[in-house]
MIDOKE-841909 format. One line per 4 residues: number of its first residue (from 1); for each residue x, y, z of C-alpha. Coordinates in nm, 4 decimals. Example, Ala and Ser with C-alpha at 12.3 -4.5 7.8 and 13.67 -1.06 7.14 Angstrom:
% MIDOKE-841909
1	1.2300:-0.4500:0.7800 ~ 1.3670:-0.1060:0.7140;
% end
This chain:
% MIDOKE-841909
1	13.1097:10.7064:7.7608 ~ 13.1824:10.3596:7.6842 ~ 13.0383:10.0798:7.9044 ~ 13.0849:9.6985:7.8904;
5	12.8366:9.5139:8.0639 ~ 12.9821:9.1613:8.1540 ~ 12.6875:8.9413:8.2556 ~ 12.5550:8.5641:8.2875;
9	12.2407:8.6348:8.1485 ~ 12.0760:8.8798:7.9104 ~ 11.7257:8.9077:7.7127 ~ 11.7035:8.7637:7.4553;
13	11.9925:8.5253:7.4652 ~ 11.9682:8.3732:7.7980 ~ 11.7371:8.4180:8.1164 ~ 11.6630:8.2736:8.4291;
17	11.5363:8.5900:8.6176 ~ 11.5370:8.9415:8.6517 ~ 11.9479:8.9903:8.5749 ~ 11.8832:8.8960:8.2295;
21	11.5937:9.2002:8.1791 ~ 11.8267:9.4425:8.3436 ~ 12.1390:9.3397:8.1043 ~ 11.9014:9.3328:7.8224;
25	11.6851:9.6823:7.8685 ~ 11.9473:9.9177:8.0223 ~ 12.2041:9.9221:7.6966 ~ 11.9006:9.9771:7.4695;
29	11.8346:10.3248:7.6897 ~ 12.2181:10.3991:7.7338 ~ 12.2272:10.4437:7.3732 ~ 11.9030:10.6548:7.3445;
33	12.1118:10.8820:7.6047 ~ 12.4125:10.8828:7.3611 ~ 12.6503:10.6305:7.4968 ~ 12.8140:10.3487:7.3715;
37	12.7066:9.9892:7.5832 ~ 12.8262:9.6428:7.4702 ~ 12.7564:9.3193:7.6156 ~ 12.9260:9.0325:7.6766;
41	12.8025:8.7025:7.8166 ~ 12.8559:8.3145:7.7696 ~ 12.7294:8.1487:7.4421 ~ 12.5046:7.8996:7.6201;
45	12.3179:7.6600:7.4041 ~ 11.9912:7.8575:7.4540 ~ 12.1686:8.1403:7.2761 ~ 12.1160:7.9461:6.9434;
49	11.7445:7.9647:6.9972 ~ 11.7184:8.3276:7.0282 ~ 11.6554:8.3687:6.6455 ~ 11.9248:8.6318:6.5633;
53	12.2229:8.6072:6.3418 ~ 12.5569:8.5182:6.5352 ~ 12.8803:8.5512:6.3355 ~ 13.2248:8.4144:6.4341;
57	13.4826:8.6944:6.4924 ~ 13.7709:8.4505:6.3956 ~ 13.9281:8.5085:6.7308 ~ 14.0548:8.2529:6.9419;
61	14.2228:8.3061:7.2899 ~ 14.3771:8.0618:7.5687 ~ 14.3264:8.1564:7.9310 ~ 14.5072:7.9638:8.2489;
65	14.2422:7.8087:8.4636 ~ 14.4194:7.6325:8.7612 ~ 14.6916:7.4426:8.6229 ~ 14.5767:7.4094:8.2799;
69	14.5289:7.6427:7.9802 ~ 14.1629:7.6412:7.8070 ~ 14.0755:7.7828:7.4740 ~ 13.7818:7.9971:7.3939;
73	13.6058:8.1640:7.0957 ~ 13.4372:8.5352:7.0409 ~ 13.1186:8.5334:6.8557 ~ 12.9105:8.8442:6.7852;
77	12.5695:8.9378:6.7348 ~ 12.3606:9.2743:6.8022 ~ 12.0481:9.3514:7.0375 ~ 11.7706:9.3692:6.7558;
81	11.6202:9.7070:6.6587 ~ 11.9525:9.9124:6.8238 ~ 12.2948:9.9264:6.7592 ~ 12.4390:9.7417:7.0802;
85	12.7076:9.5020:7.0147 ~ 12.6744:9.1485:7.2091 ~ 12.9801:8.9526:7.2428 ~ 12.9486:8.5825:7.3319;
89	13.2377:8.3880:7.4604 ~ 13.2013:8.0175:7.3373 ~ 13.3639:7.7248:7.5206 ~ 13.1376:7.4326:7.4924;
93	13.2695:7.2354:7.7451 ~ 13.1751:7.4789:7.9832 ~ 12.8379:7.6500:7.8055 ~ 12.6807:7.3758:7.5716;
97	12.4499:7.2477:7.8364 ~ 12.0963:7.1947:7.8806 ~ 12.0242:7.4754:8.1742 ~ 12.2707:7.7733:8.2584;
101	12.3938:7.6858:8.5959 ~ 12.2484:7.3781:8.7337 ~ 12.0634:7.0225:8.6073 ~ 11.7588:6.8463:8.8086;
105	11.7880:7.0749:9.0918 ~ 12.1565:7.0458:9.1684 ~ 12.4399:7.3162:9.0967 ~ 12.6964:7.2106:8.8183;
109	13.0003:7.0552:9.0217 ~ 13.2298:7.3136:8.7916 ~ 13.0311:7.6159:8.8336 ~ 13.3580:7.8123:8.9601;
113	13.5998:7.6810:8.6958 ~ 13.3071:7.7606:8.4122 ~ 13.3013:8.1390:8.5430 ~ 13.6551:8.1622:8.6241;
117	13.6794:8.0950:8.2646 ~ 13.4337:8.3798:8.1559 ~ 13.5586:8.6342:8.3913 ~ 13.9003:8.6047:8.2238;
121	13.7393:8.6094:7.9031 ~ 13.6168:8.9257:7.9799 ~ 13.9373:9.1008:8.0454 ~ 14.1037:8.9434:7.7277;
125	13.8088:9.0196:7.5148 ~ 13.8638:9.3955:7.5956 ~ 14.2246:9.3619:7.4258 ~ 14.1400:9.1125:7.1516;
129	13.8497:9.3502:7.0388 ~ 14.0149:9.6676:7.0750 ~ 13.7449:9.7795:7.2745 ~ 13.7275:10.1292:7.4329;
133	13.5790:10.0799:7.7761 ~ 13.5367:10.3778:8.0777 ~ 13.3460:10.1507:8.2868 ~ 13.3200:9.7651:8.3248;
137	12.9968:9.6772:8.4700 ~ 13.0100:9.3228:8.6409 ~ 12.6927:9.1859:8.7790 ~ 12.6433:8.9308:9.0475;
141	12.8632:8.6274:9.1450 ~ 12.9258:8.4829:8.8164 ~ 13.1291:8.8053:8.7213 ~ 13.2548:8.8803:9.0512;
145	13.6143:8.7947:8.9840 ~ 13.6220:9.0606:8.6882 ~ 13.6863:9.3765:8.9331 ~ 13.9306:9.1385:9.0977;
149	14.1352:9.0840:8.7783 ~ 14.1293:9.3999:8.6879 ~ 14.2725:9.5553:8.9665 ~ 14.5286:9.2776:9.0433;
153	14.6058:9.1256:8.6915 ~ 14.5552:9.4086:8.4535 ~ 14.6305:9.7180:8.6951 ~ 14.9528:9.7892:8.4909;
157	14.8400:9.7485:8.1677 ~ 14.7950:10.0793:7.9474 ~ 14.4605:9.9704:7.8103 ~ 14.3140:9.8552:8.1221;
161	14.4668:10.1439:8.3735 ~ 14.1526:10.3615:8.3044 ~ 13.9067:10.1305:8.3275 ~ 13.6897:10.1755:8.6195;
165	13.4328:9.9128:8.7560 ~ 13.0923:9.8938:8.8962 ~ 12.9513:9.5599:9.0757 ~ 12.5782:9.5085:9.0704;
169	12.4447:9.2697:9.3412 ~ 12.1048:9.1709:9.1958 ~ 11.9911:8.9182:9.5003 ~ 12.2806:8.9011:9.7783;
173	12.1556:8.5282:9.8841 ~ 12.3047:8.4120:9.5709 ~ 12.6827:8.4207:9.6268 ~ 12.8810:8.2028:9.4661;
177	13.0338:8.0114:9.7346 ~ 13.3016:7.7281:9.6679 ~ 13.5506:7.5341:9.8623 ~ 13.8525:7.7158:9.9145;
181	14.0897:7.4781:9.6917 ~ 13.9090:7.6556:9.3829 ~ 14.0887:7.9577:9.4812 ~ 14.3641:7.7559:9.2861;
185	14.1353:7.7747:8.9607 ~ 14.1382:8.1251:9.0028 ~ 14.5044:8.1936:8.9412 ~ 14.5088:8.4538:9.1987;
189	14.7866:8.4651:9.4893 ~ 14.6714:8.2859:9.7967 ~ 14.7052:8.6130:10.0149 ~ 14.3873:8.7491:9.8575;
193	14.1957:8.4340:10.0295 ~ 14.1649:8.6230:10.3896 ~ 13.8622:8.7288:10.5552 ~ 13.8609:9.1222:10.4199;
197	13.8947:9.0101:10.0518 ~ 13.7723:8.6630:9.8975 ~ 13.7572:8.4324:10.1986 ~ 13.4177:8.3983:10.3700;
201	13.3835:8.1221:10.6661 ~ 13.6555:7.9269:10.4804 ~ 13.4815:7.9404:10.1577 ~ 13.5918:8.1356:9.8299;
205	13.2952:8.3871:9.7986 ~ 13.2641:8.5502:9.4397 ~ 13.0046:8.7720:9.5286 ~ 13.2155:8.9352:9.8198;
209	13.5112:8.9320:9.5760 ~ 13.3203:9.1834:9.3636 ~ 13.2240:9.3454:9.6234 ~ 13.5591:9.4342:9.7641;
213	13.7290:9.5057:9.4637 ~ 13.4955:9.7142:9.2603 ~ 13.5316:10.0838:9.2415 ~ 13.1406:10.1414:9.2807;
217	12.8734:9.8641:9.4043 ~ 12.5216:9.8886:9.3531 ~ 12.1875:9.7055:9.4010 ~ 11.8330:9.7209:9.2537;
221	11.6806:9.9528:9.4742 ~ 11.7771:10.2457:9.7368 ~ 11.5995:10.0343:10.0313 ~ 11.7620:9.7138:9.9614;
225	12.0828:9.8735:9.9632 ~ 11.9958:9.9742:10.3205 ~ 11.8654:9.6442:10.4236 ~ 12.1685:9.4449:10.3085;
229	12.3720:9.6456:10.5472 ~ 12.2187:9.4681:10.8266 ~ 12.1247:9.1116:10.9470 ~ 11.9613:8.9019:10.8154;
233	11.9031:9.0368:10.4720 ~ 12.2991:9.0973:10.4472 ~ 12.3465:8.7350:10.4379 ~ 12.6732:8.7295:10.6158;
237	12.7917:9.0247:10.4222 ~ 12.6613:9.3052:10.6022 ~ 13.0044:9.3840:10.7384 ~ 13.1656:9.3893:10.4045;
241	12.8866:9.6498:10.2946 ~ 12.8855:9.8756:10.5870 ~ 13.2869:9.8970:10.5408 ~ 13.2191:10.0000:10.1812;
245	12.9092:10.2062:10.2234 ~ 13.0362:10.5115:10.0860 ~ 13.0487:10.3619:9.7173 ~ 12.7234:10.1572:9.7877;
249	12.3977:10.2942:9.6319 ~ 12.0681:10.1499:9.5126 ~ 11.8844:10.1975:9.1534 ~ 11.5611:10.0713:9.0840;
253	11.5193:9.8470:8.7827 ~ 11.2994:9.9620:8.4954 ~ 11.0321:9.7770:8.2940 ~ 11.0361:9.7816:7.9217;
257	10.7321:9.9705:7.7975 ~ 10.7298:9.7986:7.4583 ~ 10.6692:9.4622:7.6160 ~ 10.4662:9.5857:7.8918;
261	10.2156:9.8371:7.7545 ~ 9.8144:9.7590:7.8204 ~ 9.7631:9.9540:7.4958 ~ 9.9476:9.7285:7.2536;
265	10.0250:9.4008:7.4512 ~ 9.9729:9.1337:7.1822 ~ 9.8892:8.8556:7.4436 ~ 9.5440:9.0618:7.5677;
269	9.1678:9.0337:7.4570 ~ 9.1111:9.3762:7.4936 ~ 9.3580:9.6984:7.4539 ~ 9.3291:9.9732:7.7043;
273	9.5037:10.3199:7.8321 ~ 9.4731:10.5558:8.1536 ~ 9.1454:10.6585:7.9908 ~ 8.9870:10.3457:7.9075;
277	9.1125:10.1313:8.1944 ~ 8.7678:10.0484:8.3054 ~ 8.5975:9.9112:8.0001 ~ 8.9447:9.7297:7.9229;
281	9.0340:9.5803:8.2257 ~ 8.6359:9.4448:8.2603 ~ 8.6870:9.2611:7.9101 ~ 9.0301:9.1390:8.0255;
285	8.8920:9.0042:8.3731 ~ 8.6027:8.8407:8.2137 ~ 8.8326:8.6749:7.9425 ~ 9.0876:8.5470:8.2320;
289	8.8272:8.3839:8.4288 ~ 8.6516:8.2105:8.1399 ~ 9.0211:8.0978:8.0417 ~ 9.1019:7.9593:8.3734;
293	8.7272:7.8031:8.4645 ~ 8.6311:8.0693:8.7019 ~ 8.2885:8.1979:8.7319 ~ 8.2406:8.5133:8.5221;
297	8.1615:8.7478:8.8291 ~ 8.2821:9.1140:8.7848 ~ 8.1755:9.1977:9.1305 ~ 8.4102:8.9407:9.3002;
301	8.7894:9.0533:9.3661 ~ 9.0400:8.8942:9.1703 ~ 9.3956:8.8506:9.3111 ~ 9.6726:8.7467:9.0910;
305	10.0087:8.5789:9.1756 ~ 10.2790:8.5304:8.9227 ~ 10.6446:8.4017:9.0218 ~ 10.8300:8.1513:9.1912;
309	10.6416:7.9733:9.4446 ~ 10.8953:7.9901:9.7497 ~ 10.9271:8.1148:10.1156 ~ 11.1250:8.3904:9.9900;
313	10.8155:8.5104:9.7828 ~ 10.5980:8.4612:10.1028 ~ 10.3844:8.1520:9.9800 ~ 10.3671:8.0189:10.3252;
317	10.1924:8.3188:10.4723 ~ 9.9663:8.3327:10.1112 ~ 9.8775:7.9809:10.1406 ~ 9.7940:8.0346:10.4823;
321	9.5499:8.3316:10.4002 ~ 9.4195:8.1829:10.1058 ~ 9.2612:7.8503:10.2832 ~ 9.0994:8.0490:10.5174;
325	8.9628:8.3195:10.2752 ~ 8.8163:8.0346:10.0283 ~ 8.5943:7.9388:10.2744 ~ 8.4660:8.2790:10.4082;
329	8.4766:8.5114:10.1222 ~ 8.3754:8.5387:9.7370 ~ 8.7607:8.6779:9.6360 ~ 8.8972:8.4606:9.3434;
333	9.2598:8.3862:9.3174 ~ 9.4967:8.2990:9.0048 ~ 9.8541:8.1644:9.0821 ~ 10.0893:8.1108:8.7940;
337	10.4614:7.9753:8.8683 ~ 10.6944:7.6871:8.9622 ~ 10.8962:7.6528:9.2763 ~ 10.9087:7.4441:9.5998;
341	10.7333:7.1192:9.5914 ~ 10.5446:7.1725:9.8947 ~ 10.3666:7.4722:9.7522 ~ 10.2792:7.2758:9.4535;
345	10.1154:6.9957:9.6115 ~ 9.9042:7.2878:9.8753 ~ 9.8139:7.4799:9.5845 ~ 9.6915:7.2081:9.3579;
349	9.4938:7.0527:9.6717 ~ 9.3275:7.3921:9.7564 ~ 9.2536:7.4787:9.3563 ~ 9.1064:7.1009:9.3284;
353	8.8946:7.1714:9.6378 ~ 8.7609:7.5351:9.5695 ~ 8.7405:7.5212:9.1777 ~ 8.5397:7.7812:9.1873;
357	8.7534:8.0222:9.3704 ~ 9.1032:7.9013:9.2942 ~ 9.2537:7.8419:8.9727 ~ 9.6689:7.7272:8.9872;
361	9.9007:7.6734:8.6816 ~ 10.2229:7.5225:8.7963 ~ 10.4091:7.6520:8.4908 ~ 10.5735:7.9523:8.3490;
365	10.3686:8.1300:8.0702 ~ 10.4635:8.4606:7.9445 ~ 10.1350:8.5340:7.7590 ~ 9.9608:8.4010:8.0469;
369	10.1438:8.6260:8.2931 ~ 10.0407:8.9314:8.0820 ~ 9.6917:8.8126:8.0950 ~ 9.6968:8.8086:8.4733;
373	9.8542:9.1437:8.5199 ~ 9.5859:9.2894:8.3256 ~ 9.2455:9.0652:8.4297 ~ 9.3282:9.0603:8.8039;
377	9.2278:9.3510:9.0252 ~ 9.4725:9.3064:9.3201 ~ 9.8411:9.1770:9.2618 ~ 9.9845:8.9943:9.5680;
381	10.3630:9.0288:9.6366 ~ 10.3862:8.9651:10.0424 ~ 10.7573:8.9063:10.0164 ~ 11.0349:8.8234:10.2900;
385	11.2605:9.0136:10.1374 ~ 11.2598:9.1738:9.7439 ~ 11.5545:9.3217:9.6131 ~ 11.3318:9.5152:9.3505;
389	11.0687:9.3540:9.2089 ~ 10.9051:9.3835:8.8638 ~ 10.5739:9.2511:8.8720 ~ 10.4273:9.5337:9.1290;
393	10.5825:9.7505:8.8235 ~ 10.3821:9.5867:8.5524 ~ 10.0693:9.5788:8.7804 ~ 10.0841:9.9680:8.8153;
397	10.1172:10.0096:8.4804 ~ 9.8074:9.7838:8.3629 ~ 9.5577:9.9041:8.6416 ~ 9.6319:9.6636:8.8805;
401	9.6320:9.7420:9.2357 ~ 9.9450:9.5834:9.4275 ~ 9.9401:9.4688:9.7584 ~ 10.2949:9.4352:9.9107;
405	10.5009:9.3695:10.1988 ~ 10.7411:9.6660:10.2709 ~ 11.0639:9.5618:10.1893 ~ 11.3201:9.6398:9.9297;
409	11.2033:9.7699:9.6002 ~ 10.8067:9.7152:9.7053 ~ 10.8802:9.9740:9.9810 ~ 11.0675:10.2047:9.7450;
413	10.7735:10.1950:9.4593 ~ 10.4256:10.1469:9.6607 ~ 10.2590:10.3768:9.8799 ~ 9.9662:10.2296:10.0550;
417	9.6459:10.3665:10.0792 ~ 9.5020:10.4694:10.4332 ~ 9.1622:10.5447:10.4759 ~ 9.2344:10.7768:10.7413;
421	9.4902:11.0101:10.5520 ~ 9.3686:10.9357:10.1958 ~ 9.7449:10.9882:10.0702 ~ 9.7455:11.1373:9.7198;
425	10.0080:10.9507:9.5942 ~ 9.9084:10.6077:9.7155 ~ 9.9263:10.3509:9.4246 ~ 9.8572:10.0558:9.6393;
429	9.8315:9.8541:9.9859 ~ 10.1292:9.7793:10.2159 ~ 10.1760:9.5857:10.5505 ~ 10.4941:9.5680:10.7459;
433	10.4973:9.2818:10.9800 ~ 10.5661:8.9509:10.8157 ~ 10.2533:8.7363:10.9445 ~ 9.9669:8.6054:10.7986;
437	9.7371:8.8186:11.0255 ~ 9.9004:9.1261:10.8838 ~ 9.8967:9.0362:10.5085 ~ 9.4856:8.9074:10.6001;
441	9.4278:9.2467:10.7511 ~ 9.6065:9.4168:10.4318 ~ 9.3930:9.1855:10.1958 ~ 9.0545:9.3152:10.3718;
445	9.1432:9.6700:10.3537 ~ 9.2126:9.6233:9.9417 ~ 8.8954:9.4166:9.9305 ~ 8.7039:9.6888:10.1178;
449	8.8419:9.9800:9.8966 ~ 8.7470:9.7522:9.5819 ~ 8.4109:9.8061:9.6885 ~ 8.3843:10.1701:9.7147;
453	8.3776:10.3404:9.3476 ~ 8.5717:10.6582:9.4552 ~ 8.8707:10.4764:9.5898 ~ 8.9881:10.2407:9.3358;
457	8.9828:10.4376:9.0275 ~ 9.2034:10.6985:9.1846 ~ 9.4466:10.4179:9.2801 ~ 9.4665:10.2710:8.9567;
461	9.4875:10.6182:8.7588 ~ 9.7632:10.7283:9.0061 ~ 9.9708:10.3875:8.9156 ~ 9.9057:10.3955:8.5391;
465	10.0438:10.7584:8.5395 ~ 10.3520:10.6723:8.6999 ~ 10.6829:10.6426:8.5072 ~ 10.8612:10.3312:8.6113;
469	11.0471:10.2879:8.2844 ~ 11.4105:10.2024:8.2011 ~ 11.4523:10.5640:8.0911 ~ 11.4198:10.6892:8.4528;
473	11.6546:10.4268:8.5647 ~ 11.9272:10.4704:8.2857 ~ 11.9819:10.8367:8.3481 ~ 12.0612:10.7152:8.7103;
477	12.3128:10.4762:8.6006 ~ 12.4683:10.7398:8.3858 ~ 12.5350:10.9360:8.6921 ~ 12.6742:10.6285:8.8776;
481	12.8827:10.5502:8.5899 ~ 13.0367:10.9163:8.5880 ~ 13.1030:10.8927:9.0065 ~ 13.2749:10.5249:8.9312;
485	13.5150:10.6913:8.6657 ~ 13.6233:10.9538:8.9233 ~ 13.6389:10.6635:9.1845 ~ 13.8585:10.4516:8.9206;
489	14.0654:10.7733:8.8568 ~ 14.1496:10.8499:9.2221 ~ 14.2126:10.4939:9.2938 ~ 14.4843:10.5039:8.9748;
493	14.6469:10.7961:9.1670 ~ 14.7063:10.6058:9.4818 ~ 14.8077:10.2655:9.3636;
% end
């Protein structure tokens, strides 16, 4: 199959979150399975820092944006180490900016216009590059117009008639909502601005647009695919998803075992595998404690947290529990990330007062994130909602026991240990109610188990032997692409 992934992010070119990891890793595995993927994304300023050679293709194009015509250019590079072409849409007025979507915490005022242009460019690139495409795989609101243009404007064009579309929702809370007059920018007829298709409470909604016009819809875990069909996790779009539930599915994201492997990780002070995990993690834990100024106590459970410091990630619960536990237990805490200012201030205050128990780094550091995964005993993810989650998968691979709330991909990947049943497939600890009390109780169970030698090694062993690589996920995507092609063919017979 020939698959074109249209995305606003992909590693190593541009990244703000998990979308980039998916679109950078999935094509590599698709090649290994014998398919021909390609990627297309905007030529942001950040792309120039990827360290890869980028060539001009000598191809210009002009597309309508509202009442004006805008020119773009096509560039080309490759994912390193494997033959996956990456096409870059250059339009410096739109994409040569400091950040991808916003500046100083505010979205760019012309975000709708920018991604209307990109979506049109995707469709034009297929013709201009003479691409053979079986599945056009769009991702998140930034490409929500791609399935719509394919169905509405290109449905009778011979090259495009056989193309099927898949739309992946990575996080339904980001919807690309704009005022209704931005409908003019799309160039689509106002008749599509209705409650069944592109309109949402008087606004233009690009995520909804992709969901309505795509042949298939998927999201990044089976549990999340179920959760977003109801309130509140559907964020108002649950009705659309219920209506299209027959074409909705969930596929867990994978991890890149080349980057996340404690046996070869260049960021670690000691390497280890499932056979040598005890000594390797002990060395990594001691080094992490020293690096962050914590007492080198091998008996104290070390709890790690890496990610955005936001309500969604459960930091209201985390800070509540942490403030009580630092006064009554010997547990150590390590926090890495940035986010809402209220959590910056609160965590800094706790760390300043309890320097022997809490280390906080308000930054993003990929090397330190790796060392926390290797050096921590418990990795905490008490999210309000979590479409997939990756850190719990990194933790399993690094022999760090996850403690998660049962939501989204966390519920799909972590089987909770229960002292009463002692489930043989248990690989972590799970709580259900979103409350500080429930989190505190789960943490108490985890710390009790940490002090019992026969339980902890078994949890680590189960987790480290599981396969959460992209190879597994890519096979599921291949099956979904095949179903999408069938749906597209059936749709073509009836239009």
